C-alpha positions as CSV (number, residue, x, y, z in Angstrom):
1,M,0.0,0.0,0.0
2,R,1.4,3.4,-1.0
3,L,1.1,6.1,1.7
4,V,2.5,9.0,-0.4
5,S,0.4,11.1,-2.6
6,G,2.3,14.4,-2.4
7,R,5.3,16.0,-0.9
8,R,3.8,16.8,2.5
9,S,2.8,13.2,3.0
10,A,6.2,12.1,1.7
11,L,7.9,14.3,4.4
12,V,5.6,12.9,7.1
13,V,6.3,9.3,6.1
14,V,10.1,9.7,5.9
15,G,10.2,11.9,9.0
16,V,8.3,9.5,11.2
17,A,10.3,6.6,9.9
18,E,13.5,8.4,10.5
19,L,12.5,9.3,14.1
20,L,11.5,5.7,14.9
21,A,14.6,4.1,13.3
22,M,17.1,6.5,14.9
23,T,16.1,5.5,18.4
24,L,18.6,2.7,17.8
25,W,21.5,5.1,17.8
26,F,21.8,5.8,21.6
27,S,19.7,2.8,22.8
28,A,22.7,1.1,24.4
29,S,24.5,4.3,25.2
30,A,21.6,5.6,27.3
31,V,21.7,2.5,29.5
32,G,25.5,2.3,29.4
33,P,25.8,2.7,33.2
34,E,23.5,-0.3,33.8
35,L,25.2,-2.4,31.2
36,A,28.6,-1.5,32.6
37,A,27.5,-2.6,36.1
38,Q,25.9,-5.9,34.8
39,W,28.8,-6.8,32.5
40,N,31.7,-5.3,34.5
41,L,32.6,-3.0,31.7
42,T,35.6,-0.7,31.9
43,A,35.1,3.0,31.0
44,A,36.7,2.4,27.6
45,Q,34.4,-0.5,26.9
46,Q,31.4,1.6,27.9
47,A,32.6,4.4,25.5
48,W,32.8,1.9,22.7
49,L,29.0,1.2,23.0
50,T,28.7,4.6,21.4
51,N,31.8,4.6,19.3
52,A,31.1,1.2,17.7
53,V,27.9,2.7,16.2
54,Q,29.8,5.7,14.9
55,L,32.5,3.4,13.4
56,G,29.9,1.1,11.9
57,F,28.1,4.0,10.4
58,V,31.4,5.3,8.8
59,V,32.2,1.9,7.4
60,G,28.7,1.4,6.0
61,A,28.5,4.9,4.6
62,L,31.9,4.7,2.9
63,A,31.0,1.4,1.4
64,S,27.6,2.7,0.2
65,A,29.3,5.9,-1.3
66,T,32.0,3.9,-3.0
67,L,29.5,1.4,-4.5
68,T,26.9,4.3,-5.1
69,L,24.3,2.1,-3.4
70,A,22.2,5.1,-2.4
71,D,21.8,5.9,-6.1
72,A,21.6,2.4,-7.5
73,V,19.1,0.8,-5.1
74,R,15.5,1.9,-4.6
75,P,15.6,4.2,-1.5
76,R,12.6,2.7,0.3
77,R,14.0,-0.8,0.0
78,L,17.5,0.2,1.3
79,F,15.9,2.2,4.2
80,A,13.6,-0.7,5.2
81,V,16.2,-3.4,5.1
82,S,18.7,-1.3,7.0
83,A,16.2,-0.4,9.7
84,A,15.2,-4.1,10.1
85,V,18.9,-5.2,10.4
86,G,19.6,-2.6,13.1
87,A,16.5,-3.7,15.0
88,A,17.6,-7.3,14.9
89,A,21.1,-6.5,16.2
90,T,19.6,-4.5,19.1
91,V,17.2,-7.4,20.1
92,V,20.1,-9.8,20.3
93,I,21.9,-7.4,22.7
94,A,18.8,-7.2,24.8
95,V,18.1,-10.9,25.1
96,A,21.3,-12.9,24.5
97,V,24.4,-10.8,25.3
98,D,26.2,-10.5,28.6
99,S,29.7,-9.2,27.8
100,A,31.5,-6.4,26.0
101,L,32.9,-7.9,22.8
102,P,29.6,-9.3,21.3
103,A,27.8,-6.1,22.3
104,I,30.4,-3.9,20.7
105,F,30.2,-6.0,17.5
106,L,26.4,-5.8,17.4
107,R,26.6,-2.0,18.0
108,F,29.0,-1.8,15.0
109,L,26.5,-3.8,12.9
110,T,23.8,-1.4,14.0
111,G,25.9,1.6,12.8
112,V,26.4,-0.1,9.4
113,A,22.7,-0.6,9.1
114,L,21.9,3.0,10.1
115,A,24.2,4.2,7.2
116,G,21.3,2.9,5.0
117,V,18.8,5.0,7.0
118,Y,20.0,8.5,7.5
119,P,21.6,9.5,4.2
120,T,18.9,7.5,2.3
121,G,16.2,9.4,4.1
122,M,17.7,12.7,3.0
123,K,17.8,11.7,-0.6
124,M,14.2,10.5,-0.4
125,V,13.1,13.9,0.9
126,A,15.2,15.9,-1.6
127,G,13.4,14.0,-4.4
128,W,10.2,15.7,-3.4
129,F,11.5,19.2,-2.6
130,E,13.4,21.3,-5.1
131,D,12.4,24.5,-3.4
132,A,12.1,24.7,0.5
133,R,14.7,21.9,0.6
134,G,16.4,23.4,3.7
135,L,13.1,23.2,5.6
136,A,12.3,19.7,4.4
137,I,15.7,18.3,5.4
138,G,15.5,20.3,8.6
139,V,12.3,18.4,9.4
140,L,14.1,15.2,8.7
141,V,17.1,16.1,10.9
142,G,14.6,17.2,13.6
143,A,13.0,13.8,13.5
144,L,16.4,12.2,13.7
145,T,17.3,14.3,16.7
146,V,14.1,13.5,18.6
147,G,14.6,9.8,17.8
148,S,18.2,9.9,19.0
149,A,17.0,11.5,22.3
150,A,14.2,9.0,22.9
151,P,16.2,6.3,24.7
152,H,17.1,8.8,27.4
153,L,13.4,9.5,27.9
154,F,12.8,5.7,28.0
155,R,15.4,5.3,30.7
156,A,14.0,8.2,32.8
157,V,10.4,6.7,32.5
158,V,11.2,3.0,32.9
159,G,13.7,3.8,35.6
160,V,17.4,3.8,36.0
161,G,18.6,0.1,36.2
162,S,16.3,-1.4,33.5
163,P,18.3,-1.7,30.3
164,Q,16.2,-4.4,28.5
165,P,13.0,-2.4,28.0
166,V,14.9,0.5,26.5
167,L,16.7,-1.7,24.0
168,L,13.6,-3.7,23.0
169,G,11.5,-0.5,22.8
170,A,14.0,1.0,20.3
171,A,14.1,-2.2,18.3
172,G,10.4,-2.3,18.1
173,L,10.2,1.2,16.8
174,S,12.8,0.5,14.2
175,V,10.8,-2.4,12.9
176,A,7.8,-0.1,12.6
177,A,9.9,2.4,10.7
178,A,10.9,-0.4,8.2
179,L,7.2,-1.2,7.6
180,L,6.2,2.4,7.3
181,V,8.7,3.4,4.8
182,L,7.6,0.7,2.3
183,G,4.7,3.0,1.6
184,F,7.0,5.7,0.2
185,E,7.1,6.6,-3.5
186,D,10.0,8.4,-5.2
187,G,9.5,12.1,-5.8
188,P,9.6,13.9,-9.2
189,H,13.1,15.3,-8.6
190,V,14.8,11.9,-8.1
191,T,17.0,11.0,-11.0
192,A,16.9,7.5,-12.5
193,A,19.1,4.9,-10.8
194,A,22.7,5.8,-11.7
195,P,25.2,3.1,-12.8
196,F,28.0,1.9,-10.5
197,D,30.8,4.5,-10.9
198,P,33.6,4.5,-8.2
199,A,35.2,7.5,-10.1
200,A,32.2,9.6,-8.9
201,V,33.8,9.9,-5.5
202,G,36.9,11.5,-7.0
203,R,34.8,14.1,-8.8
204,M,33.0,14.9,-5.5
205,L,36.3,15.5,-3.8
206,R,37.5,17.9,-6.5
207,D,34.3,20.1,-6.4
208,R,35.2,23.3,-4.5
209,G,31.7,24.2,-3.3
210,T,30.9,20.7,-2.2
211,V,34.2,20.4,-0.3
212,L,33.6,23.6,1.6
213,A,30.1,22.5,2.6
214,D,31.6,19.3,3.7
215,L,34.2,21.1,5.8
216,G,31.5,23.1,7.5
217,Y,29.7,19.8,8.3
218,F,32.9,18.2,9.6
219,G,33.4,21.1,12.1
220,H,29.8,20.8,13.2
221,M,30.1,17.1,13.7
222,W,33.3,17.4,15.8
223,E,31.2,19.0,18.5
224,L,27.7,17.5,18.0
225,Y,28.0,13.8,18.9
226,A,30.6,14.2,21.6
227,V,28.2,16.6,23.4
228,W,25.2,14.2,22.9
229,A,27.2,11.2,24.1
230,W,28.7,12.8,27.3
231,L,26.0,15.4,28.2
232,P,24.3,13.0,30.7
233,V,27.6,12.4,32.5
234,Y,28.4,16.2,32.6
235,L,24.9,16.9,33.9
236,A,25.0,14.2,36.6
237,A,28.4,15.5,37.8
238,S,27.0,19.1,37.9
239,F,23.8,18.1,39.7
240,E,25.8,16.0,42.2
241,R,28.0,19.0,43.0
242,T,24.9,21.0,44.0
243,G,23.2,18.2,45.9
244,V,20.4,17.4,43.5
245,A,18.4,14.3,44.5
246,A,18.4,11.4,42.0
247,A,21.0,13.1,39.9
248,E,21.3,10.4,37.3
249,S,17.6,10.2,36.7
250,R,17.4,14.0,36.5
251,A,20.4,14.1,34.1
252,S,18.7,11.5,31.8
253,L,15.5,13.6,31.6
254,V,17.3,16.9,31.0
255,T,19.5,15.2,28.4
256,F,16.4,14.0,26.6
257,G,15.1,17.6,26.6
258,A,18.4,19.1,25.4
259,I,18.7,16.7,22.5
260,A,15.1,16.6,21.6
261,V,14.8,20.5,21.5
262,G,17.3,20.3,18.7
263,G,14.4,19.1,16.5
264,L,12.8,22.5,16.9
265,G,16.2,24.1,16.1
266,A,16.6,22.1,12.9
267,L,13.0,22.9,11.8
268,S,13.2,26.7,12.5
269,F,16.7,27.1,11.1
270,G,15.7,25.1,8.0
271,S,12.9,27.5,7.2
272,A,15.2,30.5,8.0
273,A,18.0,29.2,5.8
274,D,15.7,28.9,2.8
275,R,14.9,32.7,3.2
276,W,18.3,34.1,4.4
277,G,20.9,31.7,3.1
278,R,22.5,28.5,4.2
279,T,26.0,29.9,4.8
280,T,24.6,32.7,7.1
281,L,22.5,30.3,9.3
282,T,25.1,27.6,9.6
283,S,27.8,30.2,10.6
284,L,25.4,31.7,13.2
285,S,24.6,28.3,14.7
286,M,28.2,27.3,15.0
287,V,29.3,30.5,16.6
288,I,26.7,30.1,19.3
289,S,27.2,26.3,19.9
290,G,31.0,26.6,19.8
291,G,30.8,29.4,22.4
292,A,28.6,27.1,24.5
293,S,31.3,24.4,24.5
294,L,33.5,27.0,26.3
295,L,30.7,28.4,28.6
296,A,29.8,24.9,29.8
297,G,32.7,25.2,32.2
298,V,31.4,28.4,33.6
299,V,27.9,27.1,34.1
300,F,29.0,23.8,35.7
301,G,27.7,23.5,39.3
302,A,25.3,26.4,38.9
303,P,21.7,26.0,40.2
304,T,19.7,23.3,38.4
305,V,17.4,25.8,36.6
306,V,20.5,27.7,35.2
307,V,22.2,24.5,34.0
308,T,19.0,23.2,32.5
309,A,18.2,26.4,30.7
310,F,21.8,26.6,29.4
311,V,21.8,23.0,27.9
312,L,18.4,23.5,26.4
313,V,19.7,26.6,24.5
314,W,22.8,24.7,23.5
315,G,20.8,21.7,22.4
316,F,18.6,24.0,20.3
317,V,21.5,25.5,18.3
318,I,24.0,22.6,18.2
319,V,22.0,20.6,15.6
320,A,20.0,23.5,14.1
321,D,22.5,23.8,11.2
322,S,23.0,20.1,10.5
323,A,20.4,19.9,7.8
324,Q,21.7,22.9,6.0
325,F,25.1,21.2,5.2
326,S,23.2,18.3,3.7
327,A,20.9,20.6,1.8
328,A,23.9,22.5,0.5
329,V,25.5,19.3,-0.8
330,S,22.3,18.3,-2.5
331,E,22.3,21.6,-4.3
332,L,26.0,21.6,-5.2
333,A,26.6,18.0,-6.1
334,D,26.1,16.2,-9.5
335,D,22.4,15.4,-9.7
336,D,23.1,11.8,-10.6
337,Y,25.1,11.1,-7.4
338,V,23.4,13.2,-4.8
339,G,22.8,10.2,-2.6
340,S,26.4,9.2,-2.7
341,A,27.6,12.7,-2.1
342,L,25.4,12.9,1.0
343,T,26.6,9.5,2.2
344,L,30.3,10.5,1.7
345,Q,29.7,13.7,3.7
346,T,28.1,11.9,6.6
347,A,30.7,9.1,6.5
348,V,33.7,11.4,7.0
349,G,31.7,13.5,9.5
350,F,31.0,10.6,11.7
351,L,34.6,9.4,11.4
352,L,35.6,12.6,13.1
353,T,33.2,11.9,16.0
354,L,35.3,8.9,16.9
355,G,38.1,11.2,17.9
356,S,36.0,13.8,19.7
357,I,33.9,11.2,21.6
358,Q,37.1,9.6,22.9
359,L,38.7,13.0,23.6
360,V,36.1,14.3,26.0
361,P,36.6,11.7,28.8
362,V,40.4,12.1,28.5
363,V,40.0,15.8,29.1
364,A,37.6,15.1,31.9
365,D,40.1,12.8,33.6
366,A,42.7,15.6,33.4
367,V,40.7,18.6,34.4
368,G,37.3,17.4,35.4
369,W,33.9,17.4,33.7
370,Q,33.6,21.1,34.2
371,W,35.9,21.9,31.3
372,A,35.7,18.6,29.3
373,F,33.8,20.1,26.4
374,A,36.2,23.1,25.8
375,P,38.3,21.4,23.1
376,L,35.1,20.9,21.0
377,A,35.0,24.6,20.2
378,V,37.7,24.1,17.6
379,G,35.3,22.3,15.3
380,P,32.6,25.0,15.0
381,A,35.4,27.6,14.5
382,V,36.8,25.7,11.5
383,G,33.3,25.0,10.1
384,T,32.3,28.7,10.3
385,A,35.5,29.7,8.4
386,A,34.6,27.2,5.7
387,M,31.0,28.4,5.3
388,L,32.0,32.0,5.2
389,T,34.5,31.2,2.5
390,L,31.8,29.4,0.5
391,R,29.6,32.4,0.9
392,S,32.2,34.5,-1.0
393,L,32.4,32.2,-4.0
394,P,30.2,32.0,-7.1
395,E,29.1,28.5,-6.1
396,A,27.0,30.2,-3.3
397,R,24.5,31.2,-6.0
398,Q,23.4,27.6,-6.2
399,L,22.4,27.6,-2.5
400,A,18.9,28.4,-1.3
401,G,17.7,29.8,-4.6
402,G,20.7,32.1,-4.9
403,R,20.7,33.3,-1.3
404,G,24.0,31.7,-0.5
């Protein structure tokens, strides 16, 4: 049965499917403390519950880009199969795993599967939206953001100490996503399936405008997932310093809010970027979020209402620009290989997150959680420079209907 009869319904179908499937991303990370206690994990092994997904996503995305799978396979089929595989891996962790190594492998497999969900979803939406593409992909990234936050809400609701319902809940939602997306039809702006062409990757890397948009995305990604991964630990440490009762549970709930509010950021900045330009909005977002990485040390240990308000603002802006880098690449890249260009962009971006996610706890060990996020400000600084450079070039006329 086909659910899509126009671009609004297409956006709803893909957005809901993306939200449901992306609950897999932090499903194990959200219950990392419980799994660490049950399986006697070291701090490094616990970190790899997140990093394995990042690494798997990178491997899956690079393979997909090299083989141009996102442009050679019907998007709804690639999305559905990928969501189902990720769900299956998560179920196995919930019911049959009791040690680090198999869990890390299955988290890696989940990341590989999600490489067929996120970039594919962007191509599906881009096929329906030639104008207002920033808003459309902003809606998609907003859905992804809320889905990524959901396991923290599950943990807060189910209760700290119960990892299995969180894992099974995320897996069930991903299966629902796989079924839902089968009702999707390609939009009028999707090109015919392109032939396998490994040389396409080289052409992408030589395109000046695309490379600058990619550099902006890479700076953004250096900060984003490291903050999302370690924010609950930062919050718990801050709350404990001020004597907040049930600090871990409160930290999970605030983390959910801080990540989920990014969905509103992605939506509002998507609409604004279509009117005012992608380079302008991405630069503004990165200046604010990069500043927050530094201000986190000043706010640490402040009253709960102050810390909560600060991370909600940070969460709003930190992902608000994410969709615009993807929209920019979809406008700058060769039409026949937009899916592969988006996949390559996300692959390298997530590869960088492996370093930043590992760096944060190292800094925390050295100087404490108060200043652990400070080195992340480098990424937004580099990303802002790249986007302002793109703004000054002729290629900027291809962005947001000529608005840059």
